[in-house]
mmCIF file of the N, C-alpha and C atoms, coordinates in Angstrom:
data_MODEL
# 
_entry.id   MODEL 
# 
loop_
_atom_site.group_PDB 
_atom_site.id 
_atom_site.type_symbol 
_atom_site.label_atom_id 
_atom_site.label_alt_id 
_atom_site.label_comp_id 
_atom_site.label_asym_id 
_atom_site.label_entity_id 
_atom_site.label_seq_id 
_atom_site.pdbx_PDB_ins_code 
_atom_site.Cartn_x 
_atom_site.Cartn_y 
_atom_site.Cartn_z 
_atom_site.occupancy 
_atom_site.B_iso_or_equiv 
_atom_site.pdbx_formal_charge 
_atom_site.auth_seq_id 
_atom_site.auth_comp_id 
_atom_site.auth_asym_id 
_atom_site.auth_atom_id 
_atom_site.pdbx_PDB_model_num 
ATOM 1   N N  . MET A 1 1  ? 0.855  -1.150 -0.006 1.00 0.00 ? 1  MET A N  1 
ATOM 2   C CA . MET A 1 1  ? -0.052 0.025  0.064  1.00 0.00 ? 1  MET A CA 1 
ATOM 3   C C  . MET A 1 1  ? 0.892  1.322  0.067  1.00 0.00 ? 1  MET A C  1 
ATOM 4   N N  . TRP A 1 2  ? 0.462  2.224  -0.770 1.00 0.00 ? 2  TRP A N  1 
ATOM 5   C CA . TRP A 1 2  ? 1.263  3.510  -0.949 1.00 0.00 ? 2  TRP A CA 1 
ATOM 6   C C  . TRP A 1 2  ? 0.629  4.528  -0.155 1.00 0.00 ? 2  TRP A C  1 
ATOM 7   N N  . ILE A 1 3  ? 1.391  5.441  0.552  1.00 0.00 ? 3  ILE A N  1 
ATOM 8   C CA . ILE A 1 3  ? 0.912  6.629  1.263  1.00 0.00 ? 3  ILE A CA 1 
ATOM 9   C C  . ILE A 1 3  ? 1.776  7.775  0.976  1.00 0.00 ? 3  ILE A C  1 
ATOM 10  N N  . VAL A 1 4  ? 1.289  8.955  1.325  1.00 0.00 ? 4  VAL A N  1 
ATOM 11  C CA . VAL A 1 4  ? 2.011  10.232 1.055  1.00 0.00 ? 4  VAL A CA 1 
ATOM 12  C C  . VAL A 1 4  ? 2.508  10.613 2.387  1.00 0.00 ? 4  VAL A C  1 
ATOM 13  N N  . MET A 1 5  ? 3.820  10.938 2.442  1.00 0.00 ? 5  MET A N  1 
ATOM 14  C CA . MET A 1 5  ? 4.420  11.463 3.800  1.00 0.00 ? 5  MET A CA 1 
ATOM 15  C C  . MET A 1 5  ? 5.057  12.633 3.488  1.00 0.00 ? 5  MET A C  1 
ATOM 16  N N  . THR A 1 6  ? 5.030  13.661 4.440  1.00 0.00 ? 6  THR A N  1 
ATOM 17  C CA . THR A 1 6  ? 5.738  14.819 4.445  1.00 0.00 ? 6  THR A CA 1 
ATOM 18  C C  . THR A 1 6  ? 6.598  15.022 5.628  1.00 0.00 ? 6  THR A C  1 
ATOM 19  N N  . ALA A 1 7  ? 7.617  15.810 5.443  1.00 0.00 ? 7  ALA A N  1 
ATOM 20  C CA . ALA A 1 7  ? 8.501  16.182 6.581  1.00 0.00 ? 7  ALA A CA 1 
ATOM 21  C C  . ALA A 1 7  ? 9.279  17.413 6.294  1.00 0.00 ? 7  ALA A C  1 
ATOM 22  N N  . SER A 1 8  ? 9.787  18.008 7.387  1.00 0.00 ? 8  SER A N  1 
ATOM 23  C CA . SER A 1 8  ? 10.474 19.357 7.198  1.00 0.00 ? 8  SER A CA 1 
ATOM 24  C C  . SER A 1 8  ? 11.760 19.070 6.447  1.00 0.00 ? 8  SER A C  1 
ATOM 25  N N  . ALA A 1 9  ? 12.041 19.925 5.539  1.00 0.00 ? 9  ALA A N  1 
ATOM 26  C CA . ALA A 1 9  ? 13.437 19.701 4.649  1.00 0.00 ? 9  ALA A CA 1 
ATOM 27  C C  . ALA A 1 9  ? 14.477 20.532 5.478  1.00 0.00 ? 9  ALA A C  1 
ATOM 28  N N  . HIS A 1 10 ? 15.573 19.973 5.303  1.00 0.00 ? 10 HIS A N  1 
ATOM 29  C CA . HIS A 1 10 ? 16.797 20.605 5.860  1.00 0.00 ? 10 HIS A CA 1 
ATOM 30  C C  . HIS A 1 10 ? 17.482 21.351 4.806  1.00 0.00 ? 10 HIS A C  1 
ATOM 31  N N  . MET A 1 11 ? 17.341 22.664 4.816  1.00 0.00 ? 11 MET A N  1 
ATOM 32  C CA . MET A 1 11 ? 17.921 23.532 3.712  1.00 0.00 ? 11 MET A CA 1 
ATOM 33  C C  . MET A 1 11 ? 19.048 24.227 4.285  1.00 0.00 ? 11 MET A C  1 
ATOM 34  N N  . PRO A 1 12 ? 19.896 24.884 3.388  1.00 0.00 ? 12 PRO A N  1 
ATOM 35  C CA . PRO A 1 12 ? 20.981 25.789 3.910  1.00 0.00 ? 12 PRO A CA 1 
ATOM 36  C C  . PRO A 1 12 ? 20.475 27.018 4.546  1.00 0.00 ? 12 PRO A C  1 
ATOM 37  N N  . SER A 1 13 ? 21.243 27.694 5.364  1.00 0.00 ? 13 SER A N  1 
ATOM 38  C CA . SER A 1 13 ? 20.761 28.885 5.969  1.00 0.00 ? 13 SER A CA 1 
ATOM 39  C C  . SER A 1 13 ? 20.578 30.042 5.063  1.00 0.00 ? 13 SER A C  1 
ATOM 40  N N  . THR A 1 14 ? 21.096 29.965 3.820  1.00 0.00 ? 14 THR A N  1 
ATOM 41  C CA . THR A 1 14 ? 20.913 31.026 2.846  1.00 0.00 ? 14 THR A CA 1 
ATOM 42  C C  . THR A 1 14 ? 19.450 30.926 2.247  1.00 0.00 ? 14 THR A C  1 
ATOM 43  N N  . CYS A 1 15 ? 18.800 29.918 2.375  1.00 0.00 ? 15 CYS A N  1 
ATOM 44  C CA . CYS A 1 15 ? 17.429 29.723 1.800  1.00 0.00 ? 15 CYS A CA 1 
ATOM 45  C C  . CYS A 1 15 ? 16.501 30.443 2.698  1.00 0.00 ? 15 CYS A C  1 
ATOM 46  N N  . ARG A 1 16 ? 15.819 31.335 2.335  1.00 0.00 ? 16 ARG A N  1 
ATOM 47  C CA . ARG A 1 16 ? 14.748 32.042 3.147  1.00 0.00 ? 16 ARG A CA 1 
ATOM 48  C C  . ARG A 1 16 ? 13.334 31.297 2.947  1.00 0.00 ? 16 ARG A C  1 
ATOM 49  N N  . GLY A 1 17 ? 12.598 31.303 4.096  1.00 0.00 ? 17 GLY A N  1 
ATOM 50  C CA . GLY A 1 17 ? 11.394 30.566 3.896  1.00 0.00 ? 17 GLY A CA 1 
ATOM 51  C C  . GLY A 1 17 ? 11.294 29.211 4.476  1.00 0.00 ? 17 GLY A C  1 
ATOM 52  N N  . LYS A 1 18 ? 10.208 28.611 4.406  1.00 0.00 ? 18 LYS A N  1 
ATOM 53  C CA . LYS A 1 18 ? 10.071 27.205 4.875  1.00 0.00 ? 18 LYS A CA 1 
ATOM 54  C C  . LYS A 1 18 ? 9.925  26.285 3.741  1.00 0.00 ? 18 LYS A C  1 
ATOM 55  N N  . TYR A 1 19 ? 10.581 25.167 3.953  1.00 0.00 ? 19 TYR A N  1 
ATOM 56  C CA . TYR A 1 19 ? 10.663 24.115 2.903  1.00 0.00 ? 19 TYR A CA 1 
ATOM 57  C C  . TYR A 1 19 ? 10.262 22.719 3.512  1.00 0.00 ? 19 TYR A C  1 
ATOM 58  N N  . ARG A 1 20 ? 9.391  22.012 2.783  1.00 0.00 ? 20 ARG A N  1 
ATOM 59  C CA . ARG A 1 20 ? 8.980  20.660 3.331  1.00 0.00 ? 20 ARG A CA 1 
ATOM 60  C C  . ARG A 1 20 ? 9.270  19.607 2.178  1.00 0.00 ? 20 ARG A C  1 
ATOM 61  N N  . LYS A 1 21 ? 9.553  18.492 2.525  1.00 0.00 ? 21 LYS A N  1 
ATOM 62  C CA . LYS A 1 21 ? 9.744  17.427 1.540  1.00 0.00 ? 21 LYS A CA 1 
ATOM 63  C C  . LYS A 1 21 ? 8.521  16.570 1.462  1.00 0.00 ? 21 LYS A C  1 
ATOM 64  N N  . VAL A 1 22 ? 8.356  15.968 0.229  1.00 0.00 ? 22 VAL A N  1 
ATOM 65  C CA . VAL A 1 22 ? 7.140  15.195 -0.042 1.00 0.00 ? 22 VAL A CA 1 
ATOM 66  C C  . VAL A 1 22 ? 7.625  13.932 -0.574 1.00 0.00 ? 22 VAL A C  1 
ATOM 67  N N  . ALA A 1 23 ? 7.030  12.790 -0.132 1.00 0.00 ? 23 ALA A N  1 
ATOM 68  C CA . ALA A 1 23 ? 7.519  11.479 -0.746 1.00 0.00 ? 23 ALA A CA 1 
ATOM 69  C C  . ALA A 1 23 ? 6.337  10.497 -0.647 1.00 0.00 ? 23 ALA A C  1 
ATOM 70  N N  . LEU A 1 24 ? 6.475  9.639  -1.694 1.00 0.00 ? 24 LEU A N  1 
ATOM 71  C CA . LEU A 1 24 ? 5.562  8.425  -1.785 1.00 0.00 ? 24 LEU A CA 1 
ATOM 72  C C  . LEU A 1 24 ? 6.124  7.312  -1.110 1.00 0.00 ? 24 LEU A C  1 
ATOM 73  N N  . VAL A 1 25 ? 5.513  6.606  -0.087 1.00 0.00 ? 25 VAL A N  1 
ATOM 74  C CA . VAL A 1 25 ? 6.074  5.503  0.639  1.00 0.00 ? 25 VAL A CA 1 
ATOM 75  C C  . VAL A 1 25 ? 5.218  4.349  0.530  1.00 0.00 ? 25 VAL A C  1 
ATOM 76  N N  . GLU A 1 26 ? 5.827  3.136  0.186  1.00 0.00 ? 26 GLU A N  1 
ATOM 77  C CA . GLU A 1 26 ? 5.124  1.906  0.062  1.00 0.00 ? 26 GLU A CA 1 
ATOM 78  C C  . GLU A 1 26 ? 5.403  1.221  1.416  1.00 0.00 ? 26 GLU A C  1 
ATOM 79  N N  . VAL A 1 27 ? 4.302  0.941  2.167  1.00 0.00 ? 27 VAL A N  1 
ATOM 80  C CA . VAL A 1 27 ? 4.447  0.288  3.537  1.00 0.00 ? 27 VAL A CA 1 
ATOM 81  C C  . VAL A 1 27 ? 3.950  -1.136 3.388  1.00 0.00 ? 27 VAL A C  1 
ATOM 82  N N  . LYS A 1 28 ? 4.523  -1.966 4.370  1.00 0.00 ? 28 LYS A N  1 
ATOM 83  C CA . LYS A 1 28 ? 4.029  -3.451 4.339  1.00 0.00 ? 28 LYS A CA 1 
ATOM 84  C C  . LYS A 1 28 ? 2.769  -3.516 4.900  1.00 0.00 ? 28 LYS A C  1 
ATOM 85  N N  . ASP A 1 29 ? 2.517  -2.949 6.050  1.00 0.00 ? 29 ASP A N  1 
ATOM 86  C CA . ASP A 1 29 ? 1.237  -3.060 6.773  1.00 0.00 ? 29 ASP A CA 1 
ATOM 87  C C  . ASP A 1 29 ? 0.671  -1.738 6.964  1.00 0.00 ? 29 ASP A C  1 
ATOM 88  N N  . PRO A 1 30 ? -0.630 -1.303 6.542  1.00 0.00 ? 30 PRO A N  1 
ATOM 89  C CA . PRO A 1 30 ? -1.214 -0.093 6.685  1.00 0.00 ? 30 PRO A CA 1 
ATOM 90  C C  . PRO A 1 30 ? -1.466 0.206  8.256  1.00 0.00 ? 30 PRO A C  1 
ATOM 91  N N  . ALA A 1 31 ? -1.621 -0.737 9.003  1.00 0.00 ? 31 ALA A N  1 
ATOM 92  C CA . ALA A 1 31 ? -1.856 -0.598 10.431 1.00 0.00 ? 31 ALA A CA 1 
ATOM 93  C C  . ALA A 1 31 ? -0.550 -0.065 11.181 1.00 0.00 ? 31 ALA A C  1 
ATOM 94  N N  . ASP A 1 32 ? 0.547  -0.465 10.693 1.00 0.00 ? 32 ASP A N  1 
ATOM 95  C CA . ASP A 1 32 ? 1.836  -0.072 11.315 1.00 0.00 ? 32 ASP A CA 1 
ATOM 96  C C  . ASP A 1 32 ? 2.545  1.003  10.502 1.00 0.00 ? 32 ASP A C  1 
ATOM 97  N N  . MET A 1 33 ? 2.197  2.230  10.695 1.00 0.00 ? 33 MET A N  1 
ATOM 98  C CA . MET A 1 33 ? 2.693  3.313  9.948  1.00 0.00 ? 33 MET A CA 1 
ATOM 99  C C  . MET A 1 33 ? 4.106  3.810  10.399 1.00 0.00 ? 33 MET A C  1 
ATOM 100 N N  . PRO A 1 34 ? 4.966  4.022  9.455  1.00 0.00 ? 34 PRO A N  1 
ATOM 101 C CA . PRO A 1 34 ? 6.281  4.613  9.915  1.00 0.00 ? 34 PRO A CA 1 
ATOM 102 C C  . PRO A 1 34 ? 6.191  5.959  10.379 1.00 0.00 ? 34 PRO A C  1 
ATOM 103 N N  . SER A 1 35 ? 7.174  6.420  11.237 1.00 0.00 ? 35 SER A N  1 
ATOM 104 C CA . SER A 1 35 ? 7.086  7.711  11.871 1.00 0.00 ? 35 SER A CA 1 
ATOM 105 C C  . SER A 1 35 ? 7.894  8.683  11.036 1.00 0.00 ? 35 SER A C  1 
ATOM 106 N N  . ARG A 1 36 ? 8.792  8.231  10.176 1.00 0.00 ? 36 ARG A N  1 
ATOM 107 C CA . ARG A 1 36 ? 9.575  9.143  9.332  1.00 0.00 ? 36 ARG A CA 1 
ATOM 108 C C  . ARG A 1 36 ? 9.965  8.441  8.043  1.00 0.00 ? 36 ARG A C  1 
ATOM 109 N N  . ILE A 1 37 ? 10.325 9.225  7.026  1.00 0.00 ? 37 ILE A N  1 
ATOM 110 C CA . ILE A 1 37 ? 10.644 8.821  5.741  1.00 0.00 ? 37 ILE A CA 1 
ATOM 111 C C  . ILE A 1 37 ? 12.171 8.335  5.823  1.00 0.00 ? 37 ILE A C  1 
ATOM 112 N N  . ASP A 1 38 ? 12.314 7.016  5.784  1.00 0.00 ? 38 ASP A N  1 
ATOM 113 C CA . ASP A 1 38 ? 13.625 6.465  5.863  1.00 0.00 ? 38 ASP A CA 1 
ATOM 114 C C  . ASP A 1 38 ? 13.548 5.083  5.207  1.00 0.00 ? 38 ASP A C  1 
ATOM 115 N N  . GLU A 1 39 ? 14.459 4.892  4.225  1.00 0.00 ? 39 GLU A N  1 
ATOM 116 C CA . GLU A 1 39 ? 14.458 3.642  3.566  1.00 0.00 ? 39 GLU A CA 1 
ATOM 117 C C  . GLU A 1 39 ? 14.853 2.506  4.321  1.00 0.00 ? 39 GLU A C  1 
ATOM 118 N N  . ARG A 1 40 ? 15.680 2.846  5.487  1.00 0.00 ? 40 ARG A N  1 
ATOM 119 C CA . ARG A 1 40 ? 16.112 1.669  6.274  1.00 0.00 ? 40 ARG A CA 1 
ATOM 120 C C  . ARG A 1 40 ? 15.070 1.199  7.237  1.00 0.00 ? 40 ARG A C  1 
ATOM 121 N N  . ASP A 1 41 ? 13.947 1.817  7.321  1.00 0.00 ? 41 ASP A N  1 
ATOM 122 C CA . ASP A 1 41 ? 12.848 1.438  8.248  1.00 0.00 ? 41 ASP A CA 1 
ATOM 123 C C  . ASP A 1 41 ? 12.375 0.006  7.866  1.00 0.00 ? 41 ASP A C  1 
ATOM 124 N N  . ARG A 1 42 ? 12.138 -0.855 8.706  1.00 0.00 ? 42 ARG A N  1 
ATOM 125 C CA . ARG A 1 42 ? 11.724 -2.156 8.464  1.00 0.00 ? 42 ARG A CA 1 
ATOM 126 C C  . ARG A 1 42 ? 10.242 -2.225 7.932  1.00 0.00 ? 42 ARG A C  1 
ATOM 127 N N  . ARG A 1 43 ? 9.574  -1.165 8.266  1.00 0.00 ? 43 ARG A N  1 
ATOM 128 C CA . ARG A 1 43 ? 8.097  -1.150 7.817  1.00 0.00 ? 43 ARG A CA 1 
ATOM 129 C C  . ARG A 1 43 ? 7.869  -0.628 6.518  1.00 0.00 ? 43 ARG A C  1 
ATOM 130 N N  . ILE A 1 44 ? 8.902  -0.085 5.758  1.00 0.00 ? 44 ILE A N  1 
ATOM 131 C CA . ILE A 1 44 ? 8.925  0.535  4.549  1.00 0.00 ? 44 ILE A CA 1 
ATOM 132 C C  . ILE A 1 44 ? 9.401  -0.418 3.424  1.00 0.00 ? 44 ILE A C  1 
ATOM 133 N N  . VAL A 1 45 ? 8.809  -0.520 2.365  1.00 0.00 ? 45 VAL A N  1 
ATOM 134 C CA . VAL A 1 45 ? 9.234  -1.355 1.225  1.00 0.00 ? 45 VAL A CA 1 
ATOM 135 C C  . VAL A 1 45 ? 10.169 -0.500 0.271  1.00 0.00 ? 45 VAL A C  1 
ATOM 136 N N  . GLN A 1 46 ? 9.564  0.615  -0.122 1.00 0.00 ? 46 GLN A N  1 
ATOM 137 C CA . GLN A 1 46 ? 10.395 1.579  -0.959 1.00 0.00 ? 46 GLN A CA 1 
ATOM 138 C C  . GLN A 1 46 ? 9.827  3.025  -0.755 1.00 0.00 ? 46 GLN A C  1 
ATOM 139 N N  . VAL A 1 47 ? 10.739 3.932  -1.251 1.00 0.00 ? 47 VAL A N  1 
ATOM 140 C CA . VAL A 1 47 ? 10.383 5.398  -1.119 1.00 0.00 ? 47 VAL A CA 1 
ATOM 141 C C  . VAL A 1 47 ? 10.626 6.023  -2.463 1.00 0.00 ? 47 VAL A C  1 
ATOM 142 N N  . ARG A 1 48 ? 9.712  6.814  -2.916 1.00 0.00 ? 48 ARG A N  1 
ATOM 143 C CA . ARG A 1 48 ? 9.874  7.659  -4.112 1.00 0.00 ? 48 ARG A CA 1 
ATOM 144 C C  . ARG A 1 48 ? 9.831  9.146  -3.602 1.00 0.00 ? 48 ARG A C  1 
ATOM 145 N N  . HIS A 1 49 ? 11.039 9.724  -3.588 1.00 0.00 ? 49 HIS A N  1 
ATOM 146 C CA . HIS A 1 49 ? 11.051 11.209 -3.135 1.00 0.00 ? 49 HIS A CA 1 
ATOM 147 C C  . HIS A 1 49 ? 10.585 12.049 -4.273 1.00 0.00 ? 49 HIS A C  1 
ATOM 148 N N  . LYS A 1 50 ? 9.768  13.075 -3.894 1.00 0.00 ? 50 LYS A N  1 
ATOM 149 C CA . LYS A 1 50 ? 9.210  14.041 -4.926 1.00 0.00 ? 50 LYS A CA 1 
ATOM 150 C C  . LYS A 1 50 ? 9.934  15.508 -4.675 1.00 0.00 ? 50 LYS A C  1 
ATOM 151 N N  . GLY A 1 51 ? 10.936 15.457 -3.808 1.00 0.00 ? 51 GLY A N  1 
ATOM 152 C CA . GLY A 1 51 ? 11.658 16.743 -3.696 1.00 0.00 ? 51 GLY A CA 1 
ATOM 153 C C  . GLY A 1 51 ? 11.270 17.612 -2.474 1.00 0.00 ? 51 GLY A C  1 
ATOM 154 N N  . ASN A 1 52 ? 12.079 18.772 -2.369 1.00 0.00 ? 52 ASN A N  1 
ATOM 155 C CA . ASN A 1 52 ? 11.842 19.846 -1.408 1.00 0.00 ? 52 ASN A CA 1 
ATOM 156 C C  . ASN A 1 52 ? 10.958 20.945 -1.996 1.00 0.00 ? 52 ASN A C  1 
ATOM 157 N N  . HIS A 1 53 ? 9.893  21.384 -1.364 1.00 0.00 ? 53 HIS A N  1 
ATOM 158 C CA . HIS A 1 53 ? 9.129  22.364 -2.013 1.00 0.00 ? 53 HIS A CA 1 
ATOM 159 C C  . HIS A 1 53 ? 8.894  23.442 -0.892 1.00 0.00 ? 53 HIS A C  1 
ATOM 160 N N  . HIS A 1 54 ? 8.738  24.636 -1.526 1.00 0.00 ? 54 HIS A N  1 
ATOM 161 C CA . HIS A 1 54 ? 8.495  25.888 -0.633 1.00 0.00 ? 54 HIS A CA 1 
ATOM 162 C C  . HIS A 1 54 ? 7.071  25.815 -0.026 1.00 0.00 ? 54 HIS A C  1 
ATOM 163 N N  . PHE A 1 55 ? 7.018  26.096 1.244  1.00 0.00 ? 55 PHE A N  1 
ATOM 164 C CA . PHE A 1 55 ? 5.728  25.937 1.963  1.00 0.00 ? 55 PHE A CA 1 
ATOM 165 C C  . PHE A 1 55 ? 5.223  27.413 2.001  1.00 0.00 ? 55 PHE A C  1 
ATOM 166 N N  . GLY A 1 56 ? 4.169  27.625 1.121  1.00 0.00 ? 56 GLY A N  1 
ATOM 167 C CA . GLY A 1 56 ? 3.613  29.000 1.063  1.00 0.00 ? 56 GLY A CA 1 
ATOM 168 C C  . GLY A 1 56 ? 2.399  29.011 1.896  1.00 0.00 ? 56 GLY A C  1 
ATOM 169 N N  . LYS A 1 57 ? 1.673  30.310 1.768  1.00 0.00 ? 57 LYS A N  1 
ATOM 170 C CA . LYS A 1 57 ? 0.522  30.530 2.574  1.00 0.00 ? 57 LYS A CA 1 
ATOM 171 C C  . LYS A 1 57 ? -0.767 30.260 1.768  1.00 0.00 ? 57 LYS A C  1 
ATOM 172 N N  . THR A 1 58 ? -0.727 30.058 0.482  1.00 0.00 ? 58 THR A N  1 
ATOM 173 C CA . THR A 1 58 ? -1.915 29.774 -0.251 1.00 0.00 ? 58 THR A CA 1 
ATOM 174 C C  . THR A 1 58 ? -1.974 28.403 -0.805 1.00 0.00 ? 58 THR A C  1 
ATOM 175 N N  . ASP A 1 59 ? -3.114 27.997 -1.462 1.00 0.00 ? 59 ASP A N  1 
ATOM 176 C CA . ASP A 1 59 ? -3.287 26.739 -2.088 1.00 0.00 ? 59 ASP A CA 1 
ATOM 177 C C  . ASP A 1 59 ? -2.447 26.594 -3.409 1.00 0.00 ? 59 ASP A C  1 
ATOM 178 N N  . ARG A 1 60 ? -1.941 27.716 -3.923 1.00 0.00 ? 60 ARG A N  1 
ATOM 179 C CA . ARG A 1 60 ? -1.247 27.759 -5.196 1.00 0.00 ? 60 ARG A CA 1 
ATOM 180 C C  . ARG A 1 60 ? 0.238  27.419 -4.947 1.00 0.00 ? 60 ARG A C  1 
ATOM 181 N N  . GLY A 1 61 ? 0.731  27.193 -3.887 1.00 0.00 ? 61 GLY A N  1 
ATOM 182 C CA . GLY A 1 61 ? 2.092  27.135 -3.507 1.00 0.00 ? 61 GLY A CA 1 
ATOM 183 C C  . GLY A 1 61 ? 2.595  25.790 -3.970 1.00 0.00 ? 61 GLY A C  1 
ATOM 184 N N  . ALA A 1 62 ? 3.953  25.763 -4.123 1.00 0.00 ? 62 ALA A N  1 
ATOM 185 C CA . ALA A 1 62 ? 4.639  24.486 -4.582 1.00 0.00 ? 62 ALA A CA 1 
ATOM 186 C C  . ALA A 1 62 ? 4.363  23.269 -3.776 1.00 0.00 ? 62 ALA A C  1 
ATOM 187 N N  . TYR A 1 63 ? 4.459  23.498 -2.480 1.00 0.00 ? 63 TYR A N  1 
ATOM 188 C CA . TYR A 1 63 ? 4.149  22.348 -1.561 1.00 0.00 ? 63 TYR A CA 1 
ATOM 189 C C  . TYR A 1 63 ? 2.748  21.716 -1.709 1.00 0.00 ? 63 TYR A C  1 
ATOM 190 N N  . GLN A 1 64 ? 1.811  22.694 -1.705 1.00 0.00 ? 64 GLN A N  1 
ATOM 191 C CA . GLN A 1 64 ? 0.426  22.266 -1.812 1.00 0.00 ? 64 GLN A CA 1 
ATOM 192 C C  . GLN A 1 64 ? 0.134  21.523 -3.159 1.00 0.00 ? 64 GLN A C  1 
ATOM 193 N N  . ARG A 1 65 ? 0.746  22.009 -4.209 1.00 0.00 ? 65 ARG A N  1 
ATOM 194 C CA . ARG A 1 65 ? 0.610  21.403 -5.476 1.00 0.00 ? 65 ARG A CA 1 
ATOM 195 C C  . ARG A 1 65 ? 1.281  20.012 -5.530 1.00 0.00 ? 65 ARG A C  1 
ATOM 196 N N  . ALA A 1 66 ? 2.436  19.932 -4.931 1.00 0.00 ? 66 ALA A N  1 
ATOM 197 C CA . ALA A 1 66 ? 3.160  18.669 -4.872 1.00 0.00 ? 66 ALA A CA 1 
ATOM 198 C C  . ALA A 1 66 ? 2.424  17.625 -3.983 1.00 0.00 ? 66 ALA A C  1 
ATOM 199 N N  . VAL A 1 67 ? 1.739  18.028 -3.011 1.00 0.00 ? 67 VAL A N  1 
ATOM 200 C CA . VAL A 1 67 ? 1.042  17.086 -2.089 1.00 0.00 ? 67 VAL A CA 1 
ATOM 201 C C  . VAL A 1 67 ? -0.155 16.503 -2.965 1.00 0.00 ? 67 VAL A C  1 
ATOM 202 N N  . VAL A 1 68 ? -0.851 17.401 -3.616 1.00 0.00 ? 68 VAL A N  1 
ATOM 203 C CA . VAL A 1 68 ? -2.024 17.029 -4.433 1.00 0.00 ? 68 VAL A CA 1 
ATOM 204 C C  . VAL A 1 68 ? -1.575 15.994 -5.535 1.00 0.00 ? 68 VAL A C  1 
ATOM 205 N N  . ALA A 1 69 ? -0.488 16.405 -6.184 1.00 0.00 ? 69 ALA A N  1 
ATOM 206 C CA . ALA A 1 69 ? 0.071  15.559 -7.296 1.00 0.00 ? 69 ALA A CA 1 
ATOM 207 C C  . ALA A 1 69 ? 0.485  14.116 -6.778 1.00 0.00 ? 69 ALA A C  1 
ATOM 208 N N  . ALA A 1 70 ? 1.130  14.204 -5.579 1.00 0.00 ? 70 ALA A N  1 
ATOM 209 C CA . ALA A 1 70 ? 1.544  12.887 -4.941 1.00 0.00 ? 70 ALA A CA 1 
ATOM 210 C C  . ALA A 1 70 ? 0.312  12.037 -4.529 1.00 0.00 ? 70 ALA A C  1 
ATOM 211 N N  . GLN A 1 71 ? -0.652 12.697 -4.050 1.00 0.00 ? 71 GLN A N  1 
ATOM 212 C CA . GLN A 1 71 ? -1.902 12.014 -3.564 1.00 0.00 ? 71 GLN A CA 1 
ATOM 213 C C  . GLN A 1 71 ? -2.584 11.402 -4.852 1.00 0.00 ? 71 GLN A C  1 
ATOM 214 N N  . THR A 1 72 ? -2.670 11.947 -5.956 1.00 0.00 ? 72 THR A N  1 
ATOM 215 C CA . THR A 1 72 ? -3.277 11.425 -7.130 1.00 0.00 ? 72 THR A CA 1 
ATOM 216 C C  . THR A 1 72 ? -2.480 10.260 -7.660 1.00 0.00 ? 72 THR A C  1 
ATOM 217 N N  . LEU A 1 73 ? -1.151 10.397 -7.686 1.00 0.00 ? 73 LEU A N  1 
ATOM 218 C CA . LEU A 1 73 ? -0.221 9.269  -8.100 1.00 0.00 ? 73 LEU A CA 1 
ATOM 219 C C  . LEU A 1 73 ? -0.402 8.087  -7.047 1.00 0.00 ? 73 LEU A C  1 
ATOM 220 N N  . CYS A 1 74 ? -0.477 8.382  -5.757 1.00 0.00 ? 74 CYS A N  1 
ATOM 221 C CA . CYS A 1 74 ? -0.738 7.390  -4.693 1.00 0.00 ? 74 CYS A CA 1 
ATOM 222 C C  . CYS A 1 74 ? -2.004 6.589  -4.899 1.00 0.00 ? 74 CYS A C  1 
ATOM 223 N N  . ASP A 1 75 ? -3.068 7.340  -5.290 1.00 0.00 ? 75 ASP A N  1 
ATOM 224 C CA . ASP A 1 75 ? -4.399 6.607  -5.575 1.00 0.00 ? 75 ASP A CA 1 
ATOM 225 C C  . ASP A 1 75 ? -4.195 5.752  -6.813 1.00 0.00 ? 75 ASP A C  1 
ATOM 226 N N  . GLU A 1 76 ? -3.579 6.164  -7.880 1.00 0.00 ? 76 GLU A N  1 
ATOM 227 C CA . GLU A 1 76 ? -3.409 5.305  -9.090 1.00 0.00 ? 76 GLU A CA 1 
ATOM 228 C C  . GLU A 1 76 ? -2.526 4.149  -8.732 1.00 0.00 ? 76 GLU A C  1 
ATOM 229 N N  . LEU A 1 77 ? -1.481 4.228  -8.012 1.00 0.00 ? 77 LEU A N  1 
ATOM 230 C CA . LEU A 1 77 ? -0.634 3.000  -7.655 1.00 0.00 ? 77 LEU A CA 1 
ATOM 231 C C  . LEU A 1 77 ? -1.437 2.165  -6.761 1.00 0.00 ? 77 LEU A C  1 
ATOM 232 N N  . ASN A 1 78 ? -2.175 2.599  -5.864 1.00 0.00 ? 78 ASN A N  1 
ATOM 233 C CA . ASN A 1 78 ? -3.010 1.671  -5.103 1.00 0.00 ? 78 ASN A CA 1 
ATOM 234 C C  . ASN A 1 78 ? -3.995 1.002  -5.905 1.00 0.00 ? 78 ASN A C  1 
ATOM 235 N N  . LYS A 1 79 ? -4.597 1.545  -6.839 1.00 0.00 ? 79 LYS A N  1 
ATOM 236 C CA . LYS A 1 79 ? -5.619 0.937  -7.739 1.00 0.00 ? 79 LYS A CA 1 
ATOM 237 C C  . LYS A 1 79 ? -4.984 -0.191 -8.595 1.00 0.00 ? 79 LYS A C  1 
ATOM 238 N N  . GLU A 1 80 ? -3.760 0.107  -9.021 1.00 0.00 ? 80 GLU A N  1 
ATOM 239 C CA . GLU A 1 80 ? -3.044 -0.978 -9.808 1.00 0.00 ? 80 GLU A CA 1 
ATOM 240 C C  . GLU A 1 80 ? -2.747 -2.171 -8.984 1.00 0.00 ? 80 GLU A C  1 
ATOM 241 N N  . ASN A 1 81 ? -2.399 -1.951 -7.735 1.00 0.00 ? 81 ASN A N  1 
ATOM 242 C CA . ASN A 1 81 ? -2.025 -3.092 -6.856 1.00 0.00 ? 81 ASN A CA 1 
ATOM 243 C C  . ASN A 1 81 ? -3.169 -3.758 -6.249 1.00 0.00 ? 81 ASN A C  1 
ATOM 244 N N  . ALA A 1 82 ? -4.382 -3.175 -6.219 1.00 0.00 ? 82 ALA A N  1 
ATOM 245 C CA . ALA A 1 82 ? -5.480 -3.786 -5.593 1.00 0.00 ? 82 ALA A CA 1 
ATOM 246 C C  . ALA A 1 82 ? -6.043 -4.934 -6.326 1.00 0.00 ? 82 ALA A C  1 
# 
C-alpha cells in the first residue's frame, strides 16, 4: 500500500522561507505506519522522493501542488496493486 508522507526539509541557512519534503512511501502493513521517511525502516518497502518544496500561505504554492500530485499518483498506484 502506498501513502503520502511529508517532513520538514533541511535547507541551507541562505534559503529564506520554509521548505518541506514530499515522498510516496510503500508500506508493508497499513496498520503499522512509519514515523519518518527512511528507506532503512523495516516497515517501509520503498520510497519515491518528490523533492523539497516551498511551503507558502496559499493553495497555489509549490508544496500544496506537490502534495495533491503525490496523492493522485498514490491513488493510481493503489488501484493498480488492488
